[in-house]
N, C-alpha and C positions, 0 to 999 in steps of 0.2 A: 357701735359698741360690741355687738355679737362678733363681727369679723375681728375685731381686736382681741377679744377673749379667745377666739379659736386659734389665732395665730400665735399669741403668747402662750396659750396652753400647750400647743405642740412643741414649741421651743423649750418651755420649762420642763416638760415631760422628757424630751431628749437629753436635757442637761442634768437629769438625776445623777448621771455619771459625768465625771469631768472630762470633756472632750479635748481638753488642751493637752492631755497626756498621750493621746492616741497617735499612731504612726500614720503617715500619709496614705499608706496602703489601706488603711481602714476607711479612707474617704471620708473622714470627719464624722463617722457614724459609729454608733455602739451597739448596733443590731446583734453582732455576734456575741458580744459580752452579755447582753440582756438574754439571748438565747441560750447561752451556757448557764446562766443562773437560773432561768426557768427550767431548763432540763435537769439541772442539779435538784431543784425542788420537786420537779415532776417525777424523778426517780424515787424519792422517798414517798412521794404521794401514791405512786403505783404499788410500792411495796407494802405500804400500810393499807392500801385497798384490797390487796390480795390477802393480807392478814385478816381483814374484815370478812372476807368470803370464807376463810377457814375457821373463824370464831364459831365454836360449838358449844352451846350451853345446855344441850338436851340432857346430858348426864350430870347436870349440876343441880343441887337443891336451890330453892328460891333465894335462900340467904346468900349461898355461894355465888349464884349468878348475879345477884345485886352487887356484891363486893367486887367481882371480876369486872362488871359493867362500870362501876364507879372508878376503878383503877385504869381502865381504857380511856374513859371520858377525861379524867384529870391528866393523863398523859398527853392527850391531843390538845386540850386547852393550854397546858404549860408550854408545849412545843410550838404551838401557834404564837403564844405571847413571846417566846424567845426569838422566833423569826421576825416578828414585828419590831422587837427591840433592836436586833441587829440591823433591820432596815432603817429604823430611826436614826441609829448611830452613823451608818454609813451614808445616809443622806442628810447628815447634819447640816453641811453647808449649803445644801440645796433648797432648804425649806425657807430661807430668809434672803432678801436681796443682797447682792454684793456691789462692789464699786463699779464693775463693768455694767451691771444692769442699770444702775442710777445714771451713769454717764451716757449710756446709749438711749434710755427710755425717757430721761427727764426733759430733753429738749423737744420731744414728740408731743402731740396733742393727745396724751394718754392720762386719764385720771387715776387716782390712786385706787378707787374701787375696782377699776377694770384690771389693774395690776394685781390687786389682792385676790379677786376671783379666779384669775387664771392660775395664780400660784397655788391656791387652795385646791383647785380642781386637778392640777397636775399631781400634787402631793397625794391627794385622795385616791387618785387612779393607781399610783404606784402602791399605795397601802392596799387597796382592793385586790391588785394583781398578786401581792405577796400572800395574802390570805387565801385567795381563790386558788392559786396554783397548788399550794401545799395541801389544801383540804379537797381537792378535786377527787382523789381516790378514796380516802376514808369517809368523805361526805356522801358518797354514794353507797357505800357497803356497810358501814358501821350503824347507821340509823335503823336499818331493818334487822340487823343482828342483835342490837341492844333493845329492840322493842319488845322481843319475845324470845324465850329460850328455844323455841322451835318455829322459826319463821317459815312461811310457805314460799313455794316458788314464785308465786304471783307477787308476794311481798318484796322478793329480791329483784324482780324485774321492774317493779313500780315503786321505787323508793320515794318518789315525790308525794304519794298519797299518804305518807305516814306523818303524823304529828311530831314524831321524833326527828324527822328529817328537817322540818322547819325549825324546831328547837335547837337542833345542832348548828345550823348556819347562822341563826340569830345570835347564839351564844359565842360562836367563834368571831363574828364580826364586832360583837360587843366587847369581848375580851381584847381583841386587837386594837379597837378604837380607843379603849381605856387607856392602854399603855401608851399608844402613840400620843394621845392628848396629854398625858402626863409628861412625856419628854418634850413636846412642844410648849407647854405651860412654863416648864423649867427654863427652856432656852429663851422664851419670849420675855420672861422677867429678868433674865440675866442681860438681854439685849438693851434694857433700859439704863444699864450702867454706861459710863463713858466708853467710847469706842475702843480706846487703847486698853482699858481695863477688861472690857468684854472679850477682846481677841485672846487676852492671856487666860481668863477664867474659862472661856469656851472649850479650849483644849482639855483643861483638867475635868470639866464636867463631862465631856465626851468619853474620855477614858473611864471615869468613875461610873458613868452609865453602863458601859460595856462590861466592866468588872461586876457590877451589880446584877446585871441580867444573867451573865454566864454562872456567877456564884450561886445565885438563887436557884437556878435551874437544876444544877448538879448536887447542891448540898442541902436543899430543903428537905425536911423530914416527910416520910410517907404517911399520910393521914387520911387517905381516902377510903376509910371504913366507918360504918356507923358508930362503933364504939370510940374511935379516935376522935371523930368530929365532935361527938357529944361529951367527951371527957372534960372536966373543968379546967384541968391543968394546961390543955392545948388551946384554950380559948385566946390567950394572949398572943400566941404563936399565930393562930389563924387570922387574928386582926391585921397582921403585917403580910399575909400571903394572898394577893388578889386572885391568884388561879383557883383557889378553893371557893372564893366568892362566887365566880362564875360556874363552878361545879354545882353549887346550890341554885344558881340561875337556870342551869340547864334542867335540873330536876323539876323546878317550878314550871318552866315552859313546857316541859314534857308531860305534866299533869301527874307526876310522882313525887310530890314533896314529902319529906319526912320531917320530924321534930328537929333533927340535926341539921337539915339543909335550909330550913325556913330563915333563920337568922342570917346565913350566908348569902341568900338571894337578896335580902333587904340590903345588905352591905354592898352587893354588887350594883344594884340600882341607885343607891345613894352615890356610890364612888363614881359611876359612869356619869350621872348627871353633874357632879361637882367638877369632874375633870373636863366635861364638855363646856361648862360655863366658864371655868377658869381659863381654858385654852382660848375661847373666843375673845375673852376680855384682854388676855395677855397678847394674843396674835394681832388683834385690832389695834390695841395702843401702840405695839411695837411698829406696826407699819406707818403709823401716823408719825412717830418720832424718829424711827431708825433711818428712813430715807434721806432726811436732811443730814443726820449725823454721818452717814457712810460718805456723803459728799464733802462735808465741812471738816470733819475731824480726821486727823491722820491715822491710818491703820498700822503704820510702822514708825517706830521711833528709833532714834540712835542709841545703841547699846552703851552701857557703862564702859569707861575706859578701864582696862585691866592692867595690872602691873606684873604680868608674867607673860612669857612667850610660849607659843605652842611648841611642843617637843619636835625634834627631827627624827625621821624614820629611814635613815639611810640616804639614798640618792635624792636629788631635788624632785624627780618625777614621782617616786614612791611617797616622798613627803607630802607633795601637793595632793595627790589622789587620796591618801590616808586621811589627811586633815580635812579635805573636802567631804569624805564619806562620814566622818564624825560629826562635823557640823551640819550636814544635810539631815542626818537622822535626828540630831538634837533639836532642829528648828522646824521640822515638818511634822505636824500631828497626823497628817495622812499616812505617812509611812509608819508612824508609831502605833497608830490604830490597827493597820494591817498586821504588823508584827504581834500586837496584843491579841489579835484574832487568832493566830497560829498558836500563840502561847496558851490561849484559852482552850484550844482543842487538845493540846498536850495535856493540860491539867485535867480536862475532862476524861480523856482515856486513862489517865493515871488513877483518877477516883474510880472509874468503872472497873479497873483491875483490882483495885484495893478492895471493893465490895465483893469481888468474886472470891477473895480469900488468898492467902499466900500459897505458892506452890511448893513442890518438894525441893528442899534445900540440899538433898544428898545425904547419905548415911553417915559421913564422916565429917560433916560440917560442925565446927566448934560452936557456931552461933545458932540460936534458935531460928525456925522458919521465918518469924517475924522480920528478920534482916533481909528476907528475899525482896520486899517491896522497896526499900530504899534504892536498890541497885536498879529496879525497873523504873522507878521515878526519876532517877538521875539520867538514865539513857534516853528516856522518853522526852524529857524536857530539852535536852541536848539536841535531839533530832529535830524537834519542831522549832527550836530557837535557830539553829543553823539554817534549816530549810527556809524559814520565814525570812531570815536576814538575806539569803540569797535571792529570794523572790522580790523582795523590795528593792534590791539593787537594780532590778530591770525596770522599775517604775521611775519615770524622770521626775526631778524635783521642779524644774521649769524648762520646758523645751526652748523657750525664746532666749534663754541665757546660755545655750550651748555653743554659741559662736565663740566664747572665751577658750573653750577647749579645741574647736575646730581649727582656729588660726594658729595654734600652737604646734610645733613640729613634733607631735606625738605619733609613735608607731606602735602597732600591736606587737604580739610575740611575748617573749619571756619577761620583758621589763614590765609590760602592762599587767600580764597575769600574776606576776610577783606582788605588785602593789595591791591588786585586787585580792589576792590570797591573804596578804597581810591584813587587809581591811576586814576580811571575813573572819580571820582568827581573832582580831581585836574586838569586834562588835558582836560576833556570833559565838566563838568558842570559849574566849576568856571569861566573860562574865559567869557562865555556867559552871566552868571548871573552878572559879575562885569561890563561888558560893558552896559548891559540892566540897571543895577542900576544907573550908571552915566547918561545915557540918560533920563530915566524916572524921576529921582529926579531933573533933570534941566529943564524939559519941561512939567511936569504934576503937578497938585496940590499934596501937600505932602501926604494927606490922601490916595488919589487913587494911587499914585505911590507906597507907602508902601504896600498897599493891593494887588496890582498886583505883586510885588516883592515876597510877601510871597506865593501866588498862583503859580507864576512861579517857585519858588524854590521847591515847593512840586510836580509840574509836572516833574521837572528835577529828583528829587529823585526817583519817580515812574519809569521813563524811564531808570534810572540807574539800578535799581533792576530788571526790566524785561530783560535788556540787559545781565545781569550776571547769567541768569538761567542756572545751570549746567555748569558753567565754572571753571573747575579745571586745569588752565593753568597759568604759569607765562607770563606776557605780553611779546611779541616779542621774544619768545623762542620755541614755538611749530611750527613744520613743517606744511606746507599748502597742503591741498588735493583739487586741483581744481575740480569742478563738484559735489561736495558734496550736495549743496543746488541749487535749481533751481532759479538762479538769475534773470531771465526774470520775472516769476510770483511773486517772493517775492518782487523784486523792484517796479513792476507796481502796485501790491496790496498795498503795504506799501505807496506808493505815493498817490494813489487814496484815500486810507482809511484816510490818514493824512489830505488831502485837505478837505474831507467832514467833518471830525471831527473839523478841524480848523474854517471852515465857521460857523458851528453851535456853537462850544465852545467858540470862541472869542466874539460873540454877547452875549451869555449868561454871560460871565465873565464881559463884559463892563456894562451890565445891573445889575449885582450882585454887582459891586463896588459901586453903589449907593443905594442899598438895603441891610441893615446890616443882615436881615434874610437870604436872598438868599446867601449872601457872607459866612455866617457861615455854611450854608448847603454845599456849594461848597468846603470849606476848610475841613470839616468833611469828605466828601467823598473822598477828595484827601488823607488825613491822614489815613483813613481806608484802601484805596487801597494800599498806599505804605507799611503800617505796615503789611498787609496780605502777599504782595509779599515778604516783608523782612522775615517774619515768615515761609513761605513756603521754601524759599531759605535756611534758617538756619536749617530747618527739613531735607532737603535733604543733606545738607553739612555734618550733624552729622551721616551719614550712616556708612556702613561697611568699615571702613579704606579707605577712598577715597585717591587715589594716584595722583600725579602730572602728567599731560599728556605732553609728549614732542613729540610724534608722532601722527600725524592725520591718523587714520586708517579707512578702509572701514568696514561696518558692516558684520560680518561673514556670509557666506551662510548657514553653519551648526552651530547652537547655542549649545554649550557645557552644559550639565546639571550638572556637577560638582559631579558626582557619581564615587566613587573609591572603589576599592576592599578592603574590611576589614578596611575601614577608613584610608588607608595609601595612601599617595600622590605618584603618579608615578614619576620616575626619571626624565622623559622628558615630559613636558606637551604637549598633543596631541591637544588642543583647540587653537584657534588663539588668545585668550586673556589670555593664561596661564593656563586655566582650562582643565581637562580632559574630553574626549569625551567618551559617551558609545559606545561600540562596539558590 
């Protein structure tokens, strides 16, 4: 049994990421992806660790030091719970057995407790890694900084000797476990429904959980002060915010409880115990009943017959690709979750900018500076929606079904890029523009609303053309190679550059909407940029017989020169891309 648990544990741990999406160049392993995620969390952990070293409370009064410490503790607890919530959402389908698990393992002499223990151990390891990697930096520096306004050098070198260190890690582990158990119990009780109903409800619960975590993190009120925690009017709100419960738990474990934090600590202990008991019951009952349901009940049923035909989008090739893209996004909850993740980032940055206050709208702007934020929000959501849609285009829906496209006489070039461009306009650009048009036409003066929508449409066209640079793929059909791009620096650089451009560009647009000459100059620049990008893409697409790419590949270490003897092609290509290599 120990050997079976060890083998299954390793297999389930590797399958926290869906390996069916990976390119053959990834060798069926997701080490690169896990390394990128760990590096992403490690970057923020290092940043927060350095912030802990720079935290100086020597010039603060005791009351100010306590308020600052509570604010830092609450931020770290709520961020840890957000990371655990995202981990629970993205590993939603890995926490319970699927049809392949049942069909492969049921004929083998493996008991249900063995299967259960291996699955729980794998999920627990993933949870521990998510909490540990993020808190590695702040967990070493902040305990000493928060224990005293003037920590000694010895205290900074030996953080393990502090009671605050133990209180910090126990609190973070308890907060993450509580939230993960809540998600597991919700999923476990939903799995008791009939299989077909569960598959439909599961996608809605996954999206609802993601929206709840992101919304709570960015929109919850700031109550990390003694006066706010003790105010009678805030008690109803505190009863629904578990991150403040664990702030009280930290104070209790640290030996610094106050009358305001004692009730919160009791709620944390009661909530943690209730979540653990509920999860154990739901998880155990689910494994007893779900294994048979997965094998016996169908997971996919025939859809209802519809009385309308899907519209055509020009040529048959374009119609097939666009209709496939629409239906793939409508049916795949994995892709919708990833798109929702990018939208959540866009909304978060929008809320962050709104809390910083409106910027200068220009001395001649007829509207008040409050209208500066709708422009920023509009462009921010457009950028993250289009970029998120472009990214999910590269993730396959089902690699085993790609033979349908492989046997068709499809070629790359302008026809393929045109169909993909139309799909990106339809799924990424059009929804944002339509919602923006409805809002601005109903709340702004007609002339300024139309002017913004024209400029907004040109910005979206430019962004779409930039996203499709050298994209010779059918959406949702190409394999995925993790680690090909540096997600950390690309994401950080894109977000920082976008925020800087928005702060400057939105003010310029608001001023240009009241100045016809400036507006004409702005639209001319946008038209020229979009046309130049479109011309460059068309020039590259009309190259030497571009082919449709179905497999994401690494760049070859040795590049073939395409030199053949007497101009005759070899029988077996020696190069990695099908070209001969000089010997």
